C-alpha positions in Angstrom: -8.7 5.2 9.4 -9.4 5.8 5.7 -9.3 2.8 3.4 -9.5 2.7 -0.4 -13.1 1.8 -0.1 -13.9 4.8 2.0 -12.0 6.8 -0.6 -14.3 5.3 -3.3 -17.3 6.8 -1.5 -15.8 10.2 -1.5 -15.2 10.6 -5.2 -17.3 10.5 -8.3 -18.1 7.3 -10.2 -18.9 7.5 -13.9 -22.1 5.7 -14.5 -20.9 4.4 -17.9 -18.2 2.3 -16.1 -19.9 1.3 -12.8 -22.6 2.0 -10.4 -21.2 3.0 -7.1 -22.1 -0.3 -5.4 -21.0 -2.3 -8.4 -17.6 -0.6 -8.3 -17.2 -1.3 -4.5 -18.2 -5.0 -5.0 -15.7 -5.4 -7.9 -12.9 -3.9 -5.9 -13.6 -6.2 -3.0 -13.7 -9.3 -5.4 -10.4 -8.4 -7.0 -8.7 -7.6 -3.7 -9.9 -10.9 -2.2 -8.6 -12.8 -5.1 -5.2 -11.2 -4.8 -5.1 -12.0 -1.1 -6.1 -15.6 -1.8 -3.4 -15.8 -4.3 -0.8 -14.4 -1.9 -1.9 -17.1 0.5 -1.2 -19.7 -2.3 -4.8 -20.8 -2.1 -5.7 -19.9 -5.7 -4.1 -18.7 -8.9 -6.2 -15.8 -10.0 -8.7 -18.2 -11.6 -11.6 -16.2 -10.4 -10.5 -12.9 -11.9 -13.0 -11.3 -14.2 -10.9 -9.9 -17.0 -13.7 -7.5 -18.1 -14.1 -6.2 -14.5 -10.3 -5.7 -14.3 -10.4 -3.8 -17.6 -13.2 -1.6 -16.2 -11.2 -1.0 -13.0 -8.3 0.2 -15.1 -10.5 2.6 -17.1 -11.9 3.9 -13.8 -8.5 4.5 -12.3 -7.3 6.3 -15.4 -10.4 8.4 -15.4 -9.7 9.3 -11.7 -6.1 10.2 -12.5 -7.2 12.4 -15.4 -9.9 14.4 -13.6 -7.4 15.1 -10.8 -4.7 16.1 -13.3 -7.0 18.6 -15.0 -8.1 20.1 -11.7 -11.7 18.9 -11.7 -11.2 17.8 -8.0 -9.4 19.5 -5.2 -8.7 19.2 -1.5 -9.7 16.0 0.3 -11.7 14.7 -2.7 -8.6 15.0 -5.0 -6.5 13.2 -2.4 -9.0 10.4 -2.1 -9.1 10.1 -5.9 -5.3 10.0 -6.1 -4.9 7.4 -3.5 -7.7 5.3 -4.9 -6.4 5.4 -8.4 -2.9 4.3 -7.2 -4.4 1.4 -5.3 -6.7 0.2 -8.1 -3.9 0.4 -10.6 -1.7 -1.7 -8.3 -4.5 -4.3 -8.1 -4.9 -4.3 -11.8 -1.2 -4.6 -12.4 -0.9 -7.5 -10.0 -3.9 -9.3 -11.6 -1.8 -10.1 -14.7 0.7 -12.8 -14.0 1.6 -13.6 -17.6 2.5 -10.3 -19.3 2.9 -10.2 -23.1 5.4 -7.4 -22.9 7.7 -5.8 -20.3 7.4 -2.2 -21.6 6.6 0.6 -19.2 4.0 1.7 -21.8 2.0 -1.5 -21.8 0.2 -3.5 -19.1 1.0 -4.8 -16.6 4.1 -2.7 -16.0 2.3 0.3 -17.3 -0.4 -0.1 -14.7 2.2 -0.5 -11.9 4.3 2.5 -13.1 1.2 4.6 -13.3 0.4 3.5 -9.7 3.9 4.5 -8.6 3.7 7.8 -10.4 0.2 8.6 -8.9 1.3 7.4 -5.5 4.2 9.9 -5.6 1.5 12.6 -5.6 -0.1 11.3 -2.4 0.6 12.3 1.2 3.0 9.3 1.6 5.4 8.0 -0.9 6.1 4.5 0.7 3.9 2.5 -1.7 5.1 4.4 -4.7 8.7 3.7 -3.7 8.1 0.0 -3.2 6.1 -0.6 -6.4 8.8 1.2 -8.4 11.5 -0.8 -6.8 9.7 -4.0 -7.9 9.4 -2.7 -11.4 13.1 -1.8 -11.3 14.0 -5.4 -10.4 11.9 -6.7 -13.3 13.5 -4.4 -15.8 17.0 -5.0 -14.5 16.6 -8.8 -15.0 15.4 -8.4 -18.6 17.5 -9.5 -21.6 17.7 -7.2 -24.7 17.1 -8.2 -28.3 18.8 -5.1 -29.7 20.7 -1.9 -28.7 17.6 0.2 -29.4 15.6 -2.0 -26.9 18.4 -1.7 -24.4 18.3 2.1 -24.7 14.6 2.2 -24.1 14.8 -0.2 -21.2 17.6 1.8 -19.6 15.5 4.9 -19.7 12.6 2.9 -18.2 15.0 1.9 -15.4 16.0 5.5 -14.8 12.4 6.6 -14.6 11.5 3.8 -12.1 14.7 4.4 -10.1 13.6 8.0 -9.6 10.2 6.8 -8.5 11.9 4.3 -6.2 13.8 7.2 -4.7 17.0 5.4 -5.7 18.5 8.6 -7.0 22.1 7.5 -7.1 21.2 4.5 -9.3 19.1 6.8 -11.6 22.1 9.2 -11.9 24.6 6.4 -12.6 22.3 4.8 -15.2 21.8 8.2 -16.9 25.5 8.6 -17.4 25.5 5.6 -19.8 22.8 7.1 -22.0 25.2 8.9 -24.4 27.1 5.8 -25.2 24.0 3.6 -25.4 22.3 6.3 -27.6 25.1 6.4 -30.1 25.0 2.6 -30.5 21.2 2.7 -30.8 21.3 5.4 -33.5 23.9 3.5 -35.4 21.7 0.4 -35.2 18.8 2.4 -36.7 21.0 3.7 -39.5 22.2 0.2 -40.3 18.5 -0.8 -40.5 17.3 0.8 -43.6 13.7 0.0 -42.8 13.7 2.3 -39.7 11.6 5.3 -40.2 11.7 8.9 -38.8 9.3 7.9 -36.0 11.9 5.6 -34.5 14.4 8.4 -34.4 11.8 10.8 -32.8 11.0 8.2 -30.1 14.7 7.7 -29.4 15.2 11.4 -29.0 12.2 11.9 -26.8 13.2 8.9 -24.6 16.7 10.4 -24.3 15.2 13.7 -23.2 13.2 12.0 -20.5 16.3 10.2 -19.3 18.3 13.5 -19.1 15.4 15.2 -17.2 15.3 12.4 -14.7 19.1 12.8 -14.3 18.5 16.4 -13.3 15.7 15.5 -10.9 17.8 12.7 -9.3 20.9 14.9 -8.8 18.8 17.8 -7.6 17.1 15.7 -4.9 20.4 14.0 -3.9 22.3 17.2 -3.2 19.3 19.4 -2.3 19.6 21.8 -5.1 16.2 23.4 -5.8 17.4 25.0 -9.0 18.3 21.7 -10.6 15.0 20.2 -9.6 13.2 23.2 -11.1 15.3 22.7 -14.3 14.1 19.1 -14.5 10.5 20.2 -14.2 11.1 22.7 -17.1 12.6 19.9 -19.2 9.6 17.6 -18.6 7.4 20.5 -19.7 9.3 20.9 -22.9 8.9 17.2 -23.6 5.2 17.4 -22.8 4.7 20.2 -25.4 6.7 18.4 -28.0 4.8 15.2 -27.4 1.5 17.0 -27.7 2.5 18.6 -31.0 3.5 15.3 -32.4 0.4 13.5 -31.0 2.6 11.1 -29.0 0.2 10.1 -26.3 2.5 7.7 -24.5 5.3 10.1 -23.9 2.8 12.9 -23.3 1.3 11.3 -20.2 4.7 10.2 -18.9 6.2 13.7 -19.3 3.1 15.4 -17.8 3.0 13.1 -14.8 6.8 13.2 -14.2 6.6 17.0 -14.2 4.0 16.7 -11.5 6.2 14.3 -9.6 9.1 16.7 -9.9 7.0 19.5 -8.5 5.8 17.4 -5.6 9.4 16.2 -4.9 10.6 19.8 -4.9 7.8 20.8 -2.5 8.6 17.9 -0.1 12.3 17.9 -0.5 13.9 17.4 2.9 16.9 19.6 1.9 14.6 22.4 0.7 12.2 22.4 3.6 14.8 22.1 6.4 17.2 24.3 4.6 14.7 27.1 4.5 14.5 26.8 8.3 18.3 26.9 8.7 18.6 23.3 9.8 22.4 22.6 9.8 23.8 20.6 6.9 25.2 17.7 9.0 21.7 16.9 10.3 20.3 16.9 6.8 23.1 14.7 5.5 22.4 12.2 8.3 18.7 12.1 7.2 19.7 11.6 3.6 22.1 8.8 4.6 19.1 7.1 6.3 17.1 7.4 3.0 15.0 10.4 4.1 15.0 12.6 1.0 11.4 13.7 1.1 9.2 14.7 4.0 5.8 13.1 4.4 2.7 15.2 4.9 2.6 14.9 8.8 6.3 16.1 8.9 5.5 19.0 6.6 2.6 19.9 8.8 4.9 19.8 11.9 7.4 22.1 10.2 4.6 24.5 9.3 3.3 24.3 12.9 6.7 25.5 14.2 8.3 22.3 15.4 11.7 23.7 14.5 11.2 27.1 16.1 12.3 26.0 19.5 10.2 28.7 21.2 10.0 28.3 25.0 6.7 26.9 26.2 5.2 26.4 22.7 3.6 23.0 22.8 2.7 20.4 20.1 0.2 17.6 19.9 1.1 15.0 17.3 -1.6 12.4 16.4 -0.6 10.4 13.4 -0.8 6.7 12.5 2.0 4.3 13.3 4.8 4.4 10.7 3.9 7.9 9.5 7.0 9.5 10.9 6.5 10.4 14.6 10.1 9.8 15.6 11.4 12.3 13.0 9.0 15.0 14.3 10.3 14.4 17.8 13.9 14.7 16.6 13.1 18.0 14.8 11.5 19.3 18.0 14.4 18.3 20.2 16.9 19.7 17.7 15.0 23.0 17.4 15.1 23.6 21.2 18.7 22.4 21.8 20.3 24.2 18.9 18.6 27.5 19.9 19.7 27.2 23.5 22.8 24.9 23.9 22.5 25.1 27.7 19.1 23.4 27.8 18.4 19.6 27.8 15.6 17.3 26.8 13.6 14.3 28.1 11.8 11.7 26.0 9.2 9.7 27.9 8.1 6.3 26.6 5.9 3.8 28.4 8.0 0.6 28.4 11.5 -0.4 29.1 11.9 -2.1 25.8 10.9 1.1 24.0 13.4 3.1 25.9 16.3 1.2 24.4 14.9 1.3 20.8 13.9 5.0 20.9 17.4 6.0 22.2 18.9 4.1 19.3 16.6 5.8 16.8 17.4 9.3 18.2 21.2 8.7 18.2 21.1 7.9 14.4 20.5 11.6 13.5 21.0 13.7 16.6 24.6 12.7 17.0 25.3 14.6 13.9 24.5 17.7 15.9 26.7 16.6 18.8 23.5 16.1 20.9 24.2 13.3 23.4 21.5 10.7 23.6 21.3 8.3 26.6 18.7 6.2 28.3 17.9 5.3 31.8 15.9 2.2 32.7 15.3 1.7 36.4 18.8 3.0 37.1 20.3 0.1 35.1 22.4 2.1 32.7 24.5 3.9 35.3 25.7 2.8 38.7 25.1 6.0 40.6 22.9 7.4 43.3 19.8 9.2 42.1 21.3 12.7 42.6 24.2 11.7 40.3 21.7 10.4 37.7 19.8 13.7 37.8 23.0 15.6 37.3 23.7 13.3 34.3 20.3 13.8 32.7 20.5 17.6 33.2 23.7 17.8 31.2 23.3 20.6 28.6 22.8 19.7 24.9 21.6 16.2 25.7 18.4 14.1 25.6 17.6 11.2 28.0 15.0 8.5 27.2 13.2 7.1 30.2 9.9 5.6 31.5 7.3 7.8 33.2 8.1 6.1 36.5 11.8 7.2 36.2 10.8 10.7 35.4 8.5 10.7 38.4 11.4 9.6 40.7 13.6 12.4 39.4 10.9 15.1 39.8 10.3 14.1 43.4 14.0 14.2 44.4 15.0 17.5 42.7 12.1 19.4 41.1 14.2 22.6 40.9 16.6 21.2 38.2 13.8 20.8 35.7 13.5 24.6 35.3 16.4 24.3 32.8 14.8 21.5 30.9 14.0 22.9 27.4 11.7 20.2 26.1 9.9 17.0 27.2 8.4 14.6 24.8 5.6 12.3 26.0 5.1 9.4 23.6 2.1 7.1 23.5 0.1 9.8 25.3 -3.1 7.7 24.9 -1.8 5.8 27.9 -3.5 8.4 29.9 -6.6 6.1 29.5 -4.8 3.2 31.1 -6.3 2.3 34.4 -3.0 1.4 36.0 -0.6 4.1 34.7 -2.9 6.8 33.2 -3.1 8.9 36.3 0.7 9.0 36.5 1.0 10.1 32.9 -1.6 12.8 33.4 0.0 13.9 36.6 3.4 14.3 34.9 2.1 16.4 32.0 0.0 18.5 34.4 3.0 19.3 36.7 5.1 20.3 33.7 2.3 22.7 32.6 2.0 24.1 36.1 5.5 24.2 37.3 7.6 24.6 34.2 5.7 26.8 31.7 8.9 27.6 29.7 9.5 23.9 29.0 8.1 22.9 25.6 5.8 19.9 25.9 5.3 17.5 23.0 2.7 14.8 23.3 2.4 12.1 20.6 0.1 9.2 19.8 -0.9 6.9 16.9 -4.3 5.9 18.3 -5.9 9.0 19.8 -9.1 10.5 18.5 -9.4 13.7 20.7 -6.3 15.5 19.7 -8.0 18.9 19.7 -9.2 18.3 23.3 -5.7 17.4 24.4 -4.4 20.6 22.7 -6.9 22.6 24.6 -5.7 21.0 27.8 -2.2 22.1 27.1 -3.4 25.6 26.2 -4.8 26.3 22.8 -3.2 29.6 22.5 0.3 28.1 22.9 -0.3 24.6 21.4 -0.1 23.6 17.8 -1.5 20.3 16.4 -0.4 17.8 13.7 -3.3 15.5 13.0 -3.4 12.9 10.3 -5.7 9.9 9.9 -4.5 8.3 6.7 -2.0 5.5 7.0 1.3 5.2 5.0 0.3 1.7 3.8 -3.1 0.1 3.0 -4.5 -2.1 5.7 -6.9 -5.0 5.6 -8.4 -6.5 8.7 -9.8 -9.9 9.1 -12.0 -11.6 11.7 -11.7 -15.4 12.3 -15.0 -17.3 12.6 -16.3 -20.8 12.3 -17.4 -21.4 8.8 -18.4 -25.1 8.7 -19.3 -27.5 11.5 -19.8 -31.3 11.5 -21.0 -33.0 14.7 -20.0 -36.5 15.7 -22.5 -39.0 17.0 -23.8 -38.3 20.5 -22.6 -40.5 23.3 -23.7 -41.0 26.9 -22.0 -39.0 29.6 -23.1 -38.6 33.2 -26.8 -38.9 32.5 -26.6 -36.4 29.7 -25.8 -36.7 26.1 -22.8 -34.8 24.7 -21.1 -34.8 21.3 -18.0 -33.4 19.8 -18.4 -31.0 16.9 -15.5 -30.5 14.5 -15.4 -27.3 12.5 -13.3 -25.5 10.0 -12.6 -21.9 10.4 -12.1 -19.0 8.0 -11.6 -15.3 7.9 -14.1 -12.5 7.1 -12.3 -9.6 5.4 -13.7 -6.4 7.0 -13.3 -3.4 4.7 -16.3 -1.5 6.1 -19.2 -1.9 8.4 -21.4 -3.6 5.8 -19.0 -6.6 5.9 -20.2 -7.4 9.4 -23.9 -6.8 8.8 -26.3 -9.4 7.6 -25.0 -12.8 6.3 -21.3 -13.1 6.8 -19.2 -13.8 3.7 -16.2 -15.9 4.7 -13.8 -14.8 1.9 -10.9 -16.9 3.1 -12.4 -20.3 4.2 -10.8 -23.4 5.5 -7.7 -21.8 7.1 -7.7 -23.7 10.4 -9.7 -26.3 12.3 -11.0 -26.9 15.8 -13.8 -28.5 17.9 -16.3 -27.8 20.7 -18.7 -29.8 22.7 -22.5 -29.7 22.5 -24.9 -30.9 25.1 -28.4 -32.2 24.4 -31.0 -30.0 26.1 -34.8 -30.1 26.1 -34.9 -27.6 23.3 -32.1 -29.2 21.3 -28.3 -29.3 21.0 -26.5 -26.4 22.7 -22.8 -25.6 23.0 -21.3 -26.2 26.4 -18.7 -23.6 26.9 -17.3 -25.3 30.0 -16.7 -28.7 28.2 -13.8 -29.7 26.1 -12.9 -27.5 23.2 -10.0 -26.3 21.1 -8.5 -23.0 22.2 -8.1 -19.7 20.3 -4.3 -20.4 20.6 -4.9 -23.6 18.6 -6.9 -21.7 16.0 -4.4 -18.9 15.7 -1.6 -21.4 15.3 -3.5 -23.1 12.4 -4.0 -19.7 10.8 -0.4 -18.8 11.2 0.7 -22.0 9.5 -1.1 -20.7 6.4 0.2 -17.2 6.6 3.9 -18.1 7.0 3.8 -20.1 3.8 3.0 -16.9 1.9 5.2 -14.0 1.1 6.1 -11.6 4.0 6.5 -12.0 7.7 4.0 -12.7 10.5 3.8 -11.4 14.1 1.6 -13.4 16.5 0.6 -11.8 19.8 -0.2 -14.2 22.6 -1.2 -13.6 26.2 1.4 -15.5 28.1 5.1 -16.4 28.0 4.5 -20.1 27.9 2.0 -19.7 25.1 4.7 -17.9 23.0 7.2 -20.6 23.6 4.8 -23.6 23.1 3.5 -22.1 19.8 7.1 -21.6 18.6 7.9 -25.2 19.4 4.7 -26.5 17.7 5.1 -24.5 14.5 5.8 -26.8 11.6 7.0 -24.1 9.2 10.2 -25.1 7.6 12.1 -22.2 6.0 15.4 -24.1 5.4 17.2 -22.8 2.4 16.3 -19.1 3.0 18.7 -16.7 4.7 20.9 -19.6 5.6 24.0 -17.6 6.6 22.0 -15.0 8.5 20.0 -17.5 10.4 23.1 -19.5 11.2 24.7 -16.3 12.7 21.6 -15.6 14.7 21.5 -19.2 16.0 25.1 -19.0 17.0 24.5 -15.7 18.9 21.5 -17.2 20.7 23.6 -20.3 21.7 26.1 -18.0 23.3 23.4 -16.0 25.1 21.0 -18.7 26.1 22.9 -22.0 25.9 23.2 -24.5 23.0 20.3 -26.5 24.3 17.8 -23.6 24.2 14.9 -24.3 21.8 15.4 -21.0 19.9 18.8 -22.1 18.7 17.1 -24.7 16.5 13.8 -22.9 15.6 15.5 -19.7 14.3 17.2 -21.8 11.6 13.7 -22.6 10.3 12.7 -18.9 10.6 10.5 -19.2 13.7 11.1 -17.6 17.1 9.4 -16.6 20.4 9.8 -13.2 22.0 9.1 -12.2 25.6 10.4 -10.1 28.5 12.2 -12.9 30.2 14.8 -13.0 27.4 17.9 -10.8 27.8 17.6 -7.4 26.1 20.3 -8.4 23.6 18.3 -11.4 22.6 15.1 -9.4 22.2 16.8 -6.8 20.0 18.4 -9.5 17.9 15.1 -11.2 17.2 13.5 -7.8 16.4 16.3 -7.1 13.9 15.9 -10.5 12.3 12.2 -10.0 11.8 12.7 -6.5 10.4 15.1 -8.0 7.8 12.9 -11.0 7.1 15.4 -13.6 8.4 12.6 -14.8 10.6 9.2 -15.5 9.0 7.2 -15.6 12.2 7.6 -14.5 15.8 5.2 -15.5 18.7 5.4 -12.5 21.0 4.1 -11.3 24.3 3.4 -7.6 24.9 7.1 -6.7 25.0 6.5 -5.9 21.3 3.2 -4.2 21.7 4.0 -0.9 23.3 4.6 1.1 20.2 7.8 -0.6 19.1 8.7 0.0 15.5 8.9 -3.8 14.8 6.4 -4.6 12.1 5.3 -7.5 9.9 3.2 -8.2 6.9 0.7 -10.0 8.9 -0.3 -9.5 12.6 -2.4 -12.1 14.4 -4.0 -11.3 17.7 -4.9 -14.3 19.9 -8.0 -13.5 21.9 -9.7 -10.3 22.9 -9.3 -10.5 26.6 -6.6 -10.9 29.2 -6.4 -12.2 32.8 -5.8 -9.4 35.4 -4.0 -11.0 38.3 -4.8 -8.1 40.6 -8.5 -8.2 39.9 -8.4 -12.0 39.6 -10.7 -11.9 36.6 -10.6 -11.8 32.8 -10.9 -8.3 31.3 -11.5 -7.1 27.7 -8.6 -5.8 25.7 -8.7 -2.0 25.3 -9.6 -0.7 21.8 -6.5 1.5 21.8 -4.3 -1.6 22.5 -5.9 -3.3 19.5 -5.1 -0.2 17.3 -1.6 -0.3 18.5 -1.3 -3.9 17.4 -2.9 -3.0 14.1 -0.2 -0.4 13.5 2.3 -3.2 13.4 0.8 -4.6 10.2 2.4 -3.4 7.1 5.9 -1.8 7.0 6.1 1.4 4.9 8.6 0.7 2.1 8.4 -3.1 2.7 4.7 -3.8 1.9 2.0 -1.9 0.2 -0.5 -3.6 2.4 -0.6 -4.9 6.0 -3.0 -7.4 7.3 -4.3 -7.9 10.9 -6.3 -11.0 11.9 -8.3 -11.1 15.1 -8.9 -14.6 16.5 -11.6 -13.8 19.1 -12.2 -15.7 22.3 -15.4 -17.1 20.8 -15.6 -18.1 17.1 -19.3 -18.6 16.9 -20.4 -16.1 14.3 -22.8 -14.0 16.4 -20.2 -13.6 19.2 -17.3 -13.1 16.8 -19.2 -10.3 14.9 -19.9 -8.5 18.2 -16.2 -8.6 18.9 -15.3 -7.5 15.4 -17.5 -4.5 15.6 -15.9 -3.4 18.9 -12.3 -3.7 17.7 -12.0 -3.9 13.9 -14.6 -1.1 13.4 -13.5 0.8 16.5 -15.0 4.3 16.7 -13.5 7.6 17.8 -15.2 7.5 21.2 -13.3 4.3 22.2 -10.0 5.9 21.2 -10.5 9.1 23.2 -7.7 9.7 25.7 -9.6 9.8 29.0 -8.5 11.0 32.3 -8.3 8.4 35.1 -8.3 11.0 38.0 -12.0 10.5 38.6 -11.1 7.1 40.1 -8.9 9.0 42.6 -11.9 11.2 43.5 -14.0 8.1 44.2 -11.3 6.6 46.5 -10.9 10.0 48.3 -14.6 9.9 49.1 -14.2 6.5 50.7 -11.0 7.3 52.5 -12.4 10.2 54.5 -9.1 12.1 54.5 -7.1 9.1 55.7 -4.3 8.7 53.1 -3.6 5.2 54.4 -7.1 4.0 53.1 -6.2 4.9 49.5 -4.6 2.3 47.1 -0.8 2.5 47.1 -0.6 4.1 43.7 -3.0 6.9 44.7 -1.1 7.5 47.9 2.1 7.9 45.9 0.4 10.2 43.4 -0.9 12.6 46.1 2.5 12.6 47.9 4.2 13.4 44.6 2.4 16.7 44.6 4.0 17.6 47.9 7.4 16.3 46.8 7.5 18.8 43.9 6.5 21.7 46.1 2.8 21.9 45.5 2.0 22.8 49.1 -1.2 24.3 50.5 -4.8 24.2 49.4 -4.4 26.6 46.5 -1.5 24.7 44.9 -3.4 21.4 45.1 -6.5 23.1 43.6 -4.4 24.5 40.8 -3.1 21.0 40.0 -6.5 19.5 39.6 -7.8 22.5 37.7 -4.9 22.1 35.2 -5.6 18.4 34.7 -7.3 16.8 31.7 -10.0 15.7 34.0 -11.0 19.3 34.6 -11.9 19.5 30.9 -13.6 16.1 30.7 -15.6 16.0 33.9 -19.4 16.1 33.6 -19.5 18.4 36.6 -16.6 20.8 37.4 -17.8 20.7 41.0 -16.5 17.1 41.2 -13.0 18.3 40.3 -13.1 21.1 42.9 -14.4 18.6 45.5 -11.6 16.2 44.7 -9.0 18.9 45.0 -10.4 19.9 48.4 -10.5 16.4 49.6 -6.9 15.8 48.4 -5.6 18.9 50.1 -7.3 17.8 53.4 -5.9 14.3 53.1 -2.3 15.6 52.6 -2.7 18.1 55.5 -3.9 15.3 57.8 -1.1 12.9 56.7 1.5 15.6 57.2 0.2 16.4 60.7 0.2 12.7 61.6 3.8 11.9 60.7 5.4 15.4 60.9 6.4 17.7 58.0 10.0 16.5 57.6 9.2 12.9 57.7 6.3 13.3 55.4 8.4 15.1 52.8 11.1 12.4 53.0 8.4 9.8 52.5 7.0 11.7 49.5 10.4 11.8 47.8 10.8 8.0 48.0 7.9 7.5 45.5 6.4 4.9 47.8 3.0 4.9 49.4 2.9 6.1 52.9 1.8 2.7 54.1 4.8 1.2 52.4 7.2 3.7 53.9 5.8 3.0 57.4 6.0 -0.7 56.9 9.6 -0.4 55.8 10.4 1.7 58.8 8.8 -0.7 61.2 10.9 -3.6 59.7 14.1 -1.6 60.0 13.3 -0.4 63.5 12.9 -4.0 64.7 16.6 -4.6 63.6 17.8 -1.1 64.7 20.3 -2.6 67.1 22.2 -4.1 64.2 22.8 -0.8 62.5 24.1 1.2 65.6 27.8 0.9 64.7 28.4 -1.5 61.9 32.1 -0.6 61.7 32.6 -2.3 65.1 30.8 -5.5 64.2 32.7 -8.6 63.2 32.4 -10.1 59.7 29.6 -12.5 60.6 27.4 -9.8 62.1 28.0 -7.4 59.1 27.2 -10.2 56.6 23.8 -10.6 58.4 22.9 -7.0 57.6 22.3 -7.6 53.9 19.6 -10.3 54.3 17.9 -8.1 56.9 17.8 -5.1 54.5 16.7 -7.3 51.6 13.9 -8.8 53.6 12.7 -5.3 54.7 12.8 -4.1 51.0 10.8 -7.2 49.8 8.1 -6.5 52.3 7.3 -3.3 50.4 4.4 -4.2 47.9 6.0 -2.0 45.2 9.2 -3.9 45.3 7.5 -7.3 45.0 5.5 -6.3 41.9 8.6 -4.8 40.2 10.6 -8.0 40.9 7.7 -10.0 39.5 8.1 -8.2 36.2 4.4 -8.0 35.6 4.6 -4.4 34.5 6.7 -1.3 34.2 4.6 0.2 37.0 3.9 -1.4 40.3 0.1 -1.1 39.9 -2.1 -3.5 38.1 -0.6 -5.2 35.0 -1.3 -3.8 31.6 -3.3 -5.9 29.1 -1.5 -8.9 27.8 1.3 -8.6 30.3 0.0 -10.9 33.1 2.7 -13.5 32.4 4.8 -11.7 29.9 
């Protein structure tokens, strides 16, 4: 994804300021110093003031050439984002300002950054920087009424940039009174010249123009926003005539900001598409006043049209507004046809609960009912009653793909009235355990329900156009964006210094312990992992390993005693939690999360005392007073995993979002796309243990990208940081790992069909469905359950799959379809059509159904006439039924809680 350094290579660099490489090196040095300062490891003592001054001149030059139209398109965008980032660096590099005027550094650098950032695709960083300036100005004492008046206008300007339009409007109301006092002060001061009155008048005009802009954005009145733009233009002309450079740039840039705000105004854009006022008011109440570029693209692509069968592929980074796009799509369909209903599919149970809460926030204003179904836990009904519930008109139900599969098998006909289905995290098609199910669901909707609108979304997918072609290019629009809302820096943990202890005898060999200190390599670009590594953040954690004396010298013994990557990550975390912001640490097992939480020495007593006390009291009620979390949360530390009750999980997530907790050690319950984010994300290890395969497997690149998306919350931080602590810290091995994950390429993030694996199994099974893995049996039987009968129907399914587009040889797809049809025909002939259809509708593998039947047949005499049995005999029925159910492999894996599916566990969920 684009970073500010990649932007720097896309725009011109004036030779008089820097050579290109000198500029890149300078930015890296300043950025590193700022990170070191935030980790409280230095105090800007290495900042080169002349370099910082040149960076400022460079950023101002970029801003100017964009403003005068010298750049356009992607180059102008890169220059805009780069200028905003550099000015933020420069502003943060001055900790002892001589003045707190918005016209002088450092506030001038920061306010320029906020203004320029308001012209970028996302406004999150602009909003946050302006909010920080607003806090500084609000805490300032005034020496005179004139200074107070100027400061108040500065607060109005920054409140507008912070999107705090109500505060800007309320402050502007005080201008008349403050202005009169300021004028009287100037009159009493006989030494005040005409220039002081001119400046007061011009500042007053800027304040009034900002009032118009704030009120126009608040109530969605384009004419008022347009009037504000005209006012800024008048001030610009006046300032130019009087050679007032300071107010000239401010008025000119604020006019550009007003124009941008008008173009992106939620009220304007959605109002032009006849989105009802209640929905727009609910967005405004949530702070959504402007739409970001991906959302604007979605509206332009017809997300609100609600046309039957018009599909949409959304591929945008985490935090860029996917949920709102889904809401707009659902609302567009359900308001156009109030008899239709919607489905939202998300890969994990934890996400089902959160997504349903997010959808309720805005869709309830349209009287659209939002519910969720997690393995039937929300309602105590039979499956037919559940299907009747989800098919209620003007409603949307959030569920897992397994739940949707179950409903499709039982009553495929009811889905003809489904208006829209949203598949979130569509890159899960690449998952070896659940990908075929995801692909099968999308394919069946394409094939069986062409009038149902299909929306697929992902934050880590590189082949969006290919997926759009799969859905049908002529009826599928795309919303693709690669730029993130917040800046992101990635770091790779490595050994930096080693010190061996004296060798000692051990079983006829000589071994020695080697202690080392570890640090972090900041990876901005590929060059940072080439050649000699520069460990910009040294001495962050410690560890040890064992060396053995061989004939050619000392060599590391990987099987001997050594510190673990969990130890290394815990040491790194202890440094991170002492700095501003929050930290989210992903570990591979539940006991790792709990042990790390207990070992953490962070002491956050004195912060959020009342909030943490309430959280501790809640956890005591839910988990018992003796539970370790009851104590650790009062220090700001917690663990998070799937074994906790859902209410506890949600409470911990809420506490992290509001910074009550400084650090959470989490298993993958937080990985699957949840909106919970933190300033820092630490990933412990780059492999996981697959219990089914009984071996350690590498983490998927898309899973790493999902984790990376958790780093940096738009509106909370301007920068997120993700640190990878690899399985091996030796620099050569660590670099190889870093190139794979931190510098992940598009090919690794390509959504890939998993159906070829089925083709391979079909070849070995030789038309005997019982020889297939359970998941593949169920997948094929699912085709028959939804009415895809006969060779032509099965061929049509395979030819509409993603695999049909990605296969090297289309003959393989055709052969797989033929083999699948033969396998289904033989299975149906073996067990009988009626029995086979009943088995298909259960969602179980045929071998599981037959196993269950054999178990029940053995106890058939018990079920002949239960009404006539005495109490003891009837009470014995339940254990018999439970034993039979537990004999089914699918049931055992679900009860084990290893995964949302009953196939192989997903990465990082082996014990979570």
